[in-house]
DSSP file (Angstrom, degrees, kcal/mol; ACC not computed):
  #  RESIDUE AA STRUCTURE BP1 BP2  ACC     N-H-->O    O-->H-N    N-H-->O    O-->H-N    TCO  KAPPA ALPHA  PHI   PSI    X-CA   Y-CA   Z-CA
    1    1 A M              0   0    0      0, 0.0     2,-0.3     0, 0.0     3,-0.0   0.000 360.0 360.0 360.0 156.0  -33.3   48.2  -10.3
    2    2 A N     >  -     0   0    0      1,-0.1     4,-2.0     2,-0.0     5,-0.2  -0.555 360.0-139.6 -73.2 131.8  -31.1   45.2  -10.0
    3    3 A T  H  > S+     0   0    0     -2,-0.3     4,-2.1     1,-0.2     5,-0.1   0.829 104.1  56.0 -65.9 -29.5  -32.2   42.8   -7.3
    4    4 A F  H  > S+     0   0    0      2,-0.2     4,-2.5     1,-0.2    -1,-0.2   0.913 105.9  51.3 -64.7 -42.1  -28.6   42.2   -6.3
    5    5 A Y  H  > S+     0   0    0      1,-0.2     4,-1.8     2,-0.2    -2,-0.2   0.909 110.2  48.4 -60.9 -42.9  -28.2   45.9   -5.8
    6    6 A L  H  X S+     0   0    0     -4,-2.0     4,-0.7     1,-0.2    -1,-0.2   0.889 111.5  49.8 -66.1 -38.0  -31.3   46.0   -3.5
    7    7 A F  H >< S+     0   0    0     -4,-2.1     3,-0.7     1,-0.2    -2,-0.2   0.895 111.4  48.8 -68.9 -38.6  -30.0   43.0   -1.6
    8    8 A A  H 3< S+     0   0    0     -4,-2.5    -1,-0.2     1,-0.2    -2,-0.2   0.798 108.3  55.6 -70.1 -30.3  -26.6   44.7   -1.1
    9    9 A M  H 3< S+     0   0    0     -4,-1.8    -1,-0.2    -5,-0.2    -2,-0.2   0.638  83.5 111.0 -80.4 -12.0  -28.2   47.9    0.0
   10   10 A S  S << S-     0   0    0     -3,-0.7     3,-0.1    -4,-0.7    -3,-0.0  -0.219  78.2-101.3 -64.5 153.7  -30.2   46.3    2.8
   11   11 A Q    >   -     0   0    0      1,-0.1     3,-1.6     2,-0.1    -1,-0.1  -0.459  38.3-107.3 -71.8 139.0  -29.3   47.1    6.4
   12   12 A P  T 3  S+     0   0    0      0, 0.0     3,-0.1     0, 0.0    -1,-0.1  -0.469 106.1  29.8 -66.2 142.0  -27.2   44.5    8.2
   13   13 A G  T >  S+     0   0    0      1,-0.3     3,-1.3    -2,-0.1     4,-0.4   0.278  83.8 136.0  91.6 -11.0  -29.3   42.7   10.8
   14   14 A E  T <  S+     0   0    0     -3,-1.6    -1,-0.3     1,-0.3    -4,-0.0  -0.569  78.2   5.4 -72.5 129.6  -32.5   43.1    8.9
   15   15 A G  T 3> S+     0   0    0     -2,-0.3     4,-1.5    -3,-0.1    -1,-0.3   0.463  93.1 119.1  80.9   0.4  -34.4   39.8    8.9
   16   16 A G  H <> S+     0   0    0     -3,-1.3     4,-1.6     1,-0.2     5,-0.1   0.903  75.4  47.7 -67.7 -41.7  -32.0   38.1   11.3
   17   17 A G  H  > S+     0   0    0     -4,-0.4     4,-2.3     1,-0.2    -1,-0.2   0.827 106.3  59.6 -66.1 -32.8  -34.7   37.5   14.0
   18   18 A S  H  > S+     0   0    0      1,-0.2     4,-1.9     2,-0.2    -1,-0.2   0.916 103.8  49.8 -63.1 -41.7  -37.0   36.2   11.4
   19   19 A M  H  X S+     0   0    0     -4,-1.5     4,-2.1     2,-0.2    -2,-0.2   0.895 111.5  48.7 -63.9 -41.9  -34.6   33.4   10.4
   20   20 A I  H  X S+     0   0    0     -4,-1.6     4,-2.5     1,-0.2    -1,-0.2   0.928 111.6  48.2 -67.4 -43.9  -34.1   32.4   14.1
   21   21 A S  H  X S+     0   0    0     -4,-2.3     4,-2.4     1,-0.2    -1,-0.2   0.860 110.4  53.1 -64.2 -33.7  -37.8   32.3   14.8
   22   22 A T  H  X S+     0   0    0     -4,-1.9     4,-2.5    -5,-0.2    -1,-0.2   0.922 110.5  46.6 -63.6 -45.6  -38.3   30.3   11.6
   23   23 A L  H  X S+     0   0    0     -4,-2.1     4,-2.4     2,-0.2    -2,-0.2   0.884 111.9  51.7 -65.6 -40.0  -35.7   27.7   12.8
   24   24 A V  H  X S+     0   0    0     -4,-2.5     4,-2.5     2,-0.2    -2,-0.2   0.936 111.9  45.9 -63.6 -46.4  -37.3   27.6   16.3
   25   25 A M  H  X S+     0   0    0     -4,-2.4     4,-2.3     2,-0.2    -2,-0.2   0.922 112.5  49.6 -62.6 -44.8  -40.7   26.9   14.8
   26   26 A F  H  X S+     0   0    0     -4,-2.5     4,-2.0     1,-0.2    -1,-0.2   0.893 111.8  49.3 -61.4 -40.2  -39.4   24.3   12.4
   27   27 A S  H  X S+     0   0    0     -4,-2.4     4,-2.5     2,-0.2    -1,-0.2   0.890 109.8  52.3 -64.3 -41.2  -37.6   22.6   15.3
   28   28 A L  H  X S+     0   0    0     -4,-2.5     4,-2.6     2,-0.2    -2,-0.2   0.890 108.0  50.9 -61.6 -42.6  -40.7   22.7   17.4
   29   29 A I  H  X S+     0   0    0     -4,-2.3     4,-2.4     2,-0.2    -1,-0.2   0.911 110.8  48.1 -64.3 -41.2  -42.8   21.0   14.6
   30   30 A I  H  X S+     0   0    0     -4,-2.0     4,-2.5     2,-0.2    -2,-0.2   0.938 111.3  51.1 -66.9 -43.6  -40.2   18.2   14.3
   31   31 A F  H  X S+     0   0    0     -4,-2.5     4,-2.2     1,-0.2    -2,-0.2   0.929 111.2  47.6 -60.0 -45.2  -40.2   17.7   18.0
   32   32 A I  H  X S+     0   0    0     -4,-2.6     4,-2.3     1,-0.2     5,-0.3   0.920 111.7  50.2 -60.9 -43.8  -44.0   17.5   18.2
   33   33 A F  H  X>S+     0   0    0     -4,-2.4     4,-2.6     1,-0.2     5,-1.6   0.917 109.6  52.0 -58.4 -42.8  -44.1   15.1   15.2
   34   34 A Y  I  <>S+     0   0    0     -4,-2.5     5,-3.0     1,-0.2    -2,-0.2   0.942 116.0  38.3 -62.6 -48.5  -41.5   12.9   16.9
   35   35 A F  I  <5S+     0   0    0     -4,-2.2    -1,-0.2    -5,-0.2    -2,-0.2   0.776 123.8  38.7 -77.5 -23.4  -43.4   12.6   20.2
   36   36 A I  I  <5S+     0   0    0     -4,-2.3    -2,-0.2    -5,-0.2    -3,-0.2   0.831 134.2   9.8 -94.4 -33.3  -47.0   12.4   18.9
   37   37 A I  I  X5S+     0   0    0     -4,-2.6     4,-1.5    -5,-0.3    -3,-0.2   0.841 125.8  40.9-111.9 -58.2  -46.4   10.2   15.8
   38   38 A I  I  ><S+     0   0    0     -5,-1.6     4,-2.2     2,-0.2     5,-0.2   0.941 112.8  48.7 -67.4 -53.1  -43.0    8.5   15.5
   39   39 A R  H  ><S+     0   0    0     -5,-3.0     4,-2.1     1,-0.2    -1,-0.2   0.912 112.7  46.5 -58.8 -49.1  -42.3    7.5   19.1
   40   40 A P  H  > S+     0   0    0      0, 0.0     4,-2.2     0, 0.0    -1,-0.2   0.882 111.6  53.2 -61.7 -35.8  -45.7    5.8   19.8
   41   41 A Q  H  X S+     0   0    0     -4,-1.5     4,-2.1     1,-0.2    -2,-0.2   0.894 109.5  47.8 -64.9 -40.6  -45.4    4.0   16.5
   42   42 A Q  H  X S+     0   0    0     -4,-2.2     4,-2.0     2,-0.2    -1,-0.2   0.868 110.3  52.6 -67.4 -36.2  -42.0    2.6   17.3
   43   43 A K  H  X S+     0   0    0     -4,-2.1     4,-2.2     2,-0.2    -2,-0.2   0.915 110.2  47.9 -66.5 -43.2  -43.2    1.6   20.8
   44   44 A R  H  X S+     0   0    0     -4,-2.2     4,-2.3     1,-0.2    -2,-0.2   0.894 110.7  51.5 -64.0 -40.6  -46.1   -0.3   19.2
   45   45 A A  H  X S+     0   0    0     -4,-2.1     4,-2.3     2,-0.2    -1,-0.2   0.887 110.0  48.7 -63.1 -40.4  -43.9   -2.0   16.7
   46   46 A K  H  X S+     0   0    0     -4,-2.0     4,-2.2     2,-0.2    -1,-0.2   0.896 111.7  49.4 -66.7 -40.0  -41.5   -3.2   19.4
   47   47 A E  H  X S+     0   0    0     -4,-2.2     4,-2.2     2,-0.2    -2,-0.2   0.893 111.0  49.9 -65.8 -37.4  -44.4   -4.5   21.5
   48   48 A R  H  X S+     0   0    0     -4,-2.3     4,-2.4     2,-0.2    -2,-0.2   0.913 109.6  51.3 -65.3 -43.1  -45.7   -6.4   18.4
   49   49 A Q  H  X S+     0   0    0     -4,-2.3     4,-2.1     1,-0.2    -1,-0.2   0.907 110.4  48.5 -63.2 -42.0  -42.3   -7.9   17.7
   50   50 A Q  H  X S+     0   0    0     -4,-2.2     4,-1.3     2,-0.2    -1,-0.2   0.878 110.4  52.7 -62.4 -38.7  -42.1   -9.1   21.3
   51   51 A L  H  < S+     0   0    0     -4,-2.2     4,-0.2     1,-0.2    -2,-0.2   0.909 111.1  45.5 -60.0 -45.8  -45.6  -10.6   21.0
   52   52 A L  H >< S+     0   0    0     -4,-2.4     3,-0.9     1,-0.2    -2,-0.2   0.858 112.2  51.5 -70.6 -36.5  -44.7  -12.5   17.8
   53   53 A E  H 3< S+     0   0    0     -4,-2.1    -1,-0.2     1,-0.2    -2,-0.2   0.749 106.5  56.6 -71.2 -24.0  -41.4  -13.7   19.3
   54   54 A G  T 3< S+     0   0    0     -4,-1.3    -1,-0.2    -5,-0.2    -2,-0.2   0.420  74.3 122.5 -90.8   1.0  -43.2  -15.0   22.4
   55   55 A V    <   +     0   0    0     -3,-0.9     2,-0.3    -4,-0.2    -3,-0.0  -0.453  39.3 173.0 -65.0 132.6  -45.7  -17.3   20.6
   56   56 A K    >   -     0   0    0     -2,-0.2     3,-2.0    15,-0.0    15,-0.2  -0.906  39.3 -71.0-139.5 166.7  -45.4  -20.8   21.9
   57   57 A K  T 3  S+     0   0    0     -2,-0.3    15,-0.2     1,-0.2     3,-0.1  -0.292 116.4  29.1 -57.2 133.8  -47.0  -24.1   21.6
   58   58 A G  T 3  S+     0   0    0     13,-3.0    -1,-0.2     1,-0.3     2,-0.2   0.236  85.1 132.0  98.4 -13.2  -50.4  -24.3   23.3
   59   59 A D    <   -     0   0    0     -3,-2.0    12,-2.9    42,-0.1     2,-0.5  -0.496  55.0-132.9 -71.3 140.8  -51.3  -20.5   22.8
   60   60 A K  E     -AB  70 100A   0     40,-1.3    40,-4.4    10,-0.2     2,-0.3  -0.845  33.7-171.9 -91.1 129.2  -54.7  -19.8   21.4
   61   61 A I  E     -AB  69  99A   0      8,-2.5     8,-1.9    -2,-0.5     2,-0.4  -0.840  25.5-152.1-124.7 157.6  -54.4  -17.2   18.6
   62   62 A I  E     -AB  68  98A   0     36,-2.3    35,-2.9    -2,-0.3    36,-1.7  -1.000  23.4-144.4-124.1 128.9  -56.5  -15.0   16.4
   63   63 A T  E >   - B   0  96A   0      4,-2.1     3,-2.2    -2,-0.4    33,-0.2  -0.428  29.9-104.2 -87.2 164.7  -55.1  -14.1   12.9
   64   64 A V  T 3  S+     0   0    0     31,-2.8    32,-0.1     1,-0.3    -1,-0.1   0.756 123.5  57.9 -60.6 -24.2  -55.6  -10.8   11.2
   65   65 A G  T 3  S-     0   0    0     30,-0.3    -1,-0.3     2,-0.1    31,-0.1   0.496 122.3-106.5 -80.9  -6.2  -58.1  -12.7    8.9
   66   66 A G    <   +     0   0    0     -3,-2.2     2,-0.4     1,-0.3    -2,-0.1   0.567  68.2 148.7  92.9  10.7  -60.1  -13.7   11.9
   67   67 A M        -     0   0    0      1,-0.0    -4,-2.1     2,-0.0     2,-0.4  -0.650  33.1-152.5 -82.2 128.1  -59.1  -17.4   12.0
   68   68 A H  E     +A   62   0A   0     -2,-0.4     2,-0.3    -6,-0.2    -6,-0.2  -0.814  31.9 131.4-100.6 141.3  -59.1  -18.8   15.6
   69   69 A G  E     -A   61   0A   0     -8,-1.9    -8,-2.5    -2,-0.4     2,-0.4  -0.981  50.9-100.0-170.2 180.0  -56.8  -21.7   16.5
   70   70 A T  E     -AC  60  82A   0     12,-2.5    12,-3.4    -2,-0.3     2,-0.4  -0.950  36.1-120.7-118.9 133.8  -54.3  -23.3   18.8
   71   71 A V  E     + C   0  81A   0    -12,-2.9   -13,-3.0    -2,-0.4    10,-0.2  -0.594  35.8 166.4 -77.2 125.9  -50.6  -23.3   18.0
   72   72 A I  E     +     0   0A   0      8,-3.5     2,-0.3    -2,-0.4     9,-0.2   0.473  66.4  25.2-115.6  -6.3  -49.3  -26.8   17.8
   73   73 A G  E     - C   0  80A   0      7,-1.3     7,-2.9   -17,-0.1     2,-0.4  -0.970  62.1-158.6-157.9 140.7  -45.9  -26.1   16.2
   74   74 A V  E     + C   0  79A   0     -2,-0.3     5,-0.2     5,-0.2     2,-0.2  -0.987  13.7 172.6-126.5 128.6  -43.5  -23.1   16.0
   75   75 A E        -     0   0    0      3,-2.9    -2,-0.0    -2,-0.4     5,-0.0  -0.532  51.3 -85.4-115.7-171.7  -40.9  -22.5   13.4
   76   76 A E  S    S+     0   0    0     -2,-0.2     3,-0.0     1,-0.2    -1,-0.0   0.942 121.1   1.5 -65.1 -47.7  -38.7  -19.4   12.8
   77   77 A K  S    S+     0   0    0     16,-0.0    16,-2.4    15,-0.0    17,-0.4   0.445 125.8  58.9-120.5  -0.8  -41.2  -17.5   10.7
   78   78 A T  E     - D   0  92A   0     14,-0.3    -3,-2.9    15,-0.1     2,-0.4  -0.851  57.8-149.9-128.7 162.6  -44.2  -19.8   10.6
   79   79 A L  E     -CD  74  91A   0     12,-3.4    12,-2.8    -2,-0.3     2,-0.6  -0.969  13.3-139.7-129.5 144.8  -46.7  -21.4   13.0
   80   80 A L  E     -CD  73  90A   0     -7,-2.9    -8,-3.5    -2,-0.4    -7,-1.3  -0.939  29.8-168.6-105.1 118.1  -48.6  -24.6   12.6
   81   81 A V  E     -CD  71  89A   0      8,-3.9     8,-3.3    -2,-0.6     2,-0.6  -0.919  18.8-145.9-116.9 129.7  -52.2  -24.0   13.9
   82   82 A Q  E     +CD  70  88A   0    -12,-3.4   -12,-2.5    -2,-0.5     6,-0.2  -0.841  22.1 170.3 -91.8 121.8  -54.9  -26.5   14.7
   83   83 A V  E     -     0   0A   0      4,-1.8     2,-0.3    -2,-0.6    -1,-0.1   0.590  66.8  -7.6-105.1 -16.2  -58.3  -24.9   13.8
   84   84 A A  E >  S- D   0  87A   0      3,-1.1     3,-2.0   -15,-0.0    -1,-0.3  -0.943 101.5 -51.3-161.9 175.5  -60.5  -28.0   14.2
   85   85 A D  T 3  S-     0   0    0     -2,-0.3     3,-0.1     1,-0.3    -2,-0.0  -0.431 127.4  -4.5 -59.3 125.1  -60.1  -31.8   14.7
   86   86 A D  T 3  S+     0   0    0     -2,-0.2     2,-0.5     1,-0.2    -1,-0.3   0.651 108.1 116.3  63.7  20.0  -57.6  -33.1   12.1
   87   87 A V  E <   +D   84   0A   0     -3,-2.0    -4,-1.8     2,-0.0    -3,-1.1  -0.954  37.4 171.0-118.5 110.0  -57.4  -29.6   10.5
   88   88 A K  E     -D   82   0A   0     -2,-0.5     2,-0.3    -6,-0.2    -6,-0.2  -0.979   8.5-171.8-122.6 132.7  -54.0  -28.0   10.6
   89   89 A L  E     -D   81   0A   0     -8,-3.3    -8,-3.9    -2,-0.4     2,-0.5  -0.912  18.4-135.1-123.7 149.8  -52.9  -24.8    8.9
   90   90 A K  E     +D   80   0A   0     -2,-0.3     2,-0.3   -10,-0.2   -10,-0.2  -0.899  28.6 178.2-103.2 125.2  -49.6  -23.1    8.5
   91   91 A F  E     -D   79   0A   0    -12,-2.8   -12,-3.4    -2,-0.5     2,-0.2  -0.903  32.9-110.8-124.7 154.7  -49.5  -19.3    9.0
   92   92 A E  E >   -D   78   0A   0     -2,-0.3     3,-1.7   -14,-0.2   -14,-0.3  -0.548  32.1-121.3 -72.5 148.4  -46.8  -16.7    8.9
   93   93 A K  G >  S+     0   0    0    -16,-2.4     3,-1.6     1,-0.3   -15,-0.1   0.817 111.0  65.5 -63.3 -29.7  -46.1  -15.3   12.4
   94   94 A T  G 3  S+     0   0    0    -17,-0.4    -1,-0.3     1,-0.3   -16,-0.1   0.618  88.6  69.5 -70.6  -9.4  -46.9  -11.8   11.1
   95   95 A A  G <  S+     0   0    0     -3,-1.7   -31,-2.8   -32,-0.1     2,-0.4   0.579  74.8 105.1 -80.4  -9.3  -50.5  -13.0   10.6
   96   96 A V  E <   +B   63   0A   0     -3,-1.6   -33,-0.3   -33,-0.2     3,-0.1  -0.598  40.7 174.1 -78.5 128.2  -51.1  -13.3   14.3
   97   97 A Q  E     +     0   0A   0    -35,-2.9     2,-0.3    -2,-0.4   -34,-0.2   0.868  64.8   3.2 -97.4 -51.3  -53.2  -10.5   15.6
   98   98 A T  E     -B   62   0A   0    -36,-1.7   -36,-2.3     2,-0.0     2,-0.4  -0.955  58.2-144.3-139.3 156.6  -53.7  -11.5   19.2
   99   99 A I  E     -B   61   0A   0     -2,-0.3     2,-0.6   -38,-0.2   -38,-0.2  -0.985   6.2-168.0-123.3 129.7  -52.6  -14.3   21.6
  100  100 A D  E     -B   60   0A   0    -40,-4.4   -40,-1.3    -2,-0.4     3,-0.1  -0.846  15.5-162.1-117.6  92.8  -54.9  -15.7   24.3
  101  101 A R        -     0   0    0     -2,-0.6   -42,-0.1   -42,-0.2     2,-0.1  -0.470  29.0-102.2 -78.5 143.3  -52.7  -17.8   26.5
  102  102 A P        -     0   0    0      0, 0.0     2,-0.4     0, 0.0    -1,-0.1  -0.405  40.9-115.7 -62.8 138.7  -54.4  -20.3   28.8
  103  103 A S        -     0   0    0     -2,-0.1     2,-0.4    -3,-0.1    -3,-0.0  -0.600  24.4-126.4 -79.4 133.2  -54.6  -19.0   32.3
  104  104 A E        -     0   0    0     -2,-0.4     2,-0.2     1,-0.1    -1,-0.1  -0.644  26.5-114.9 -79.1 131.3  -52.6  -21.0   34.8
  105  105 A E        -     0   0    0     -2,-0.4     2,-0.8     1,-0.1    -1,-0.1  -0.491  26.5-127.2 -72.5 137.2  -54.7  -22.1   37.8
  106  106 A K    >   -     0   0    0     -2,-0.2     3,-0.8     2,-0.0     2,-0.3  -0.735  22.4-148.4 -87.6 111.8  -53.4  -20.4   40.9
  107  107 A V  T 3  S+     0   0    0     -2,-0.8     3,-0.1     1,-0.2    -1,-0.0  -0.668  76.1  15.4 -85.6 135.1  -52.8  -23.1   43.6
  108  108 A G  T 3  S+     0   0    0     -2,-0.3     2,-0.4     1,-0.3    -1,-0.2   0.560  81.3 149.5  83.6   9.6  -53.3  -22.2   47.2
  109  109 A K    <   -     0   0    0     -3,-0.8     2,-0.4     2,-0.0    -1,-0.3  -0.622  26.1-166.2 -78.0 130.9  -55.3  -19.0   46.6
  110  110 A T              0   0    0     -2,-0.4    -3,-0.0    -3,-0.1    -1,-0.0  -0.890 360.0 360.0-118.1 148.6  -57.8  -18.3   49.3
  111  111 A N              0   0    0     -2,-0.4    -1,-0.1     0, 0.0    -2,-0.0   0.438 360.0 360.0 -88.0 360.0  -60.7  -15.9   49.3
């Protein structure tokens, strides 16, 4: 038999609930992916951007390559980092993994 004829002979309303449940399941999967994968990744990217924008002179940093140093100069996309006496290296800001800011002494703190 012709497949068009079989399709035309089907009862109206057959399979309608199946289509709705498929759309609901697909929407649920997209919702789960958004809240488990995409949203946390966007949050981490935003925090990293704020970290890189907040780098300032005097911060102690660790690069993704494991180099430890102190920031002595900040430009738009690069940092000048002192890693030893008379040894200064220029790094891209994106190479910064962590920042260890010197803790400010708290004046007037009593135990």
